[in-house]
VMD Tcl script that draws the C-alpha trace (Angstrom):
set ca {
  {-0.24 -0.02 -0.02}
  {1.36 3.44 -0.86}
  {-1.46 5.81 -0.09}
  {-0.95 9.56 1.09}
  {-3.13 10.13 3.98}
  {-4.10 13.28 5.40}
  {-5.00 13.11 9.11}
  {-7.40 15.45 10.74}
  {-7.67 15.81 14.51}
  {-8.12 17.91 17.35}
  {-5.14 19.16 19.18}
  {-6.35 17.58 22.35}
  {-6.15 14.08 20.59}
  {-2.60 14.75 19.46}
  {-1.48 11.50 21.19}
  {-4.08 9.29 19.66}
  {-3.33 10.91 16.39}
  {0.44 10.11 16.55}
  {-0.58 6.61 17.38}
  {-2.80 6.28 14.62}
  {-0.28 7.98 12.21}
  {2.37 5.37 13.41}
  {-0.28 2.30 12.71}
  {-0.88 3.79 9.21}
  {2.87 4.22 8.39}
  {3.46 0.59 9.76}
  {0.87 -0.64 7.14}
  {2.90 1.22 4.30}
  {0.82 4.55 4.13}
  {2.48 7.97 3.86}
  {0.72 10.03 6.62}
  {0.67 13.77 6.26}
  {-0.11 14.97 9.83}
  {-0.96 18.68 9.28}
  {0.44 20.57 12.08}
  {-0.04 24.56 11.99}
  {3.22 25.19 13.94}
  {5.40 23.23 11.49}
  {3.15 23.51 8.25}
  {2.34 27.02 8.06}
  {4.21 30.41 8.40}
  {2.68 33.68 9.49}
  {2.59 34.87 5.94}
  {0.59 31.84 4.81}
  {-3.03 31.50 4.55}
  {-4.07 28.61 6.53}
  {-7.14 27.24 4.76}
  {-4.81 27.47 1.27}
  {-2.29 25.26 3.22}
  {-4.86 22.73 4.54}
  {-6.30 22.57 0.93}
  {-2.95 21.98 -0.69}
  {-2.15 19.26 1.64}
  {-5.55 17.67 1.35}
  {-5.27 17.79 -2.50}
  {-1.88 15.87 -2.32}
  {-3.62 13.06 -0.29}
  {-5.59 10.03 -1.64}
  {-7.59 9.71 1.53}
  {-8.49 11.89 4.34}
  {-8.82 10.17 7.92}
  {-10.70 12.36 10.52}
  {-10.32 11.33 14.18}
  {-14.11 11.68 15.12}
  {-13.78 12.29 18.68}
  {-15.84 14.49 21.10}
  {-12.78 17.09 20.80}
  {-12.72 16.91 17.08}
  {-16.56 17.48 16.92}
  {-16.04 20.54 18.74}
  {-13.15 21.72 16.62}
  {-13.62 24.37 13.90}
  {-10.63 23.17 11.89}
  {-11.53 19.28 12.27}
  {-15.35 20.33 11.01}
  {-13.65 22.59 8.31}
  {-11.30 19.79 7.07}
  {-14.16 17.11 7.17}
  {-16.17 19.38 5.11}
  {-13.43 20.22 2.71}
  {-12.68 16.61 2.28}
  {-16.39 15.83 1.52}
  {-16.62 18.82 -0.92}
  {-13.43 17.69 -2.74}
  {-14.68 13.95 -3.32}
  {-11.91 12.69 -1.31}
  {-11.87 9.07 0.06}
  {-13.14 9.94 3.65}
  {-12.62 7.56 6.41}
  {-13.79 8.38 10.05}
  {-12.20 6.97 13.10}
  {-14.79 6.58 15.88}
  {-13.96 6.41 19.53}
  {-15.02 3.10 21.61}
  {-17.93 3.27 23.90}
  {-18.72 6.79 23.19}
  {-22.10 8.11 21.91}
  {-22.16 8.46 18.01}
  {-20.45 11.51 16.96}
  {-22.08 14.27 15.12}
  {-19.35 14.15 12.69}
  {-20.12 10.57 12.09}
  {-23.75 11.25 11.57}
  {-23.07 14.01 9.17}
  {-20.76 12.38 6.99}
  {-21.97 8.59 7.21}
  {-23.18 8.72 3.71}
  {-19.80 9.66 2.22}
  {-17.35 8.01 4.49}
  {-16.44 4.74 6.05}
  {-16.65 4.42 9.62}
  {-14.04 2.56 11.85}
  {-13.72 2.18 15.60}
  {-10.42 1.92 17.42}
  {-10.31 -0.46 20.30}
  {-9.87 0.89 23.97}
  {-6.06 0.93 23.40}
  {-6.53 2.99 20.27}
  {-5.59 0.47 17.84}
  {-7.36 0.39 14.38}
  {-9.10 -2.82 13.20}
  {-7.24 -5.02 10.56}
  {-9.82 -3.95 8.09}
  {-8.86 -0.30 8.23}
  {-6.13 -0.39 5.77}
  {-8.27 -1.85 2.99}
  {-10.24 1.43 3.31}
  {-7.26 3.58 2.41}
  {-7.33 2.49 -1.17}
  {-11.00 3.45 -1.75}
}
mol new
graphics top color blue
foreach p $ca { graphics top sphere $p radius 0.5 }
foreach p [lrange $ca 0 end-1] q [lrange $ca 1 end] { graphics top cylinder $p $q radius 0.2 }
display resetview
């Protein structure tokens, strides 16, 4: 698998996002974890930088956590990915109420739930190739 993945997450979920990025990389994906501090200079337009990174990705993975649901940037990135027709994959949290992000994008995205340790199911990697 040689998929380029844009990973969207709320800053409060950074640890889980790093874990997901490692799991994706271990499966052979090239993961672009967009970080404002390292990806954007003060002169850059943030939305343009996000769109450029997303355009370069074949798949957008959204960490659909309670923090992500309340993040303007995660919601922006989810909407942009949907509007661009990207292969969209949502990662839901275990044992939590169904996220509004999941409800809103269920028709155009595949949804996977991480286990209690934050591990992705084996079937997840197949979702990356569309």
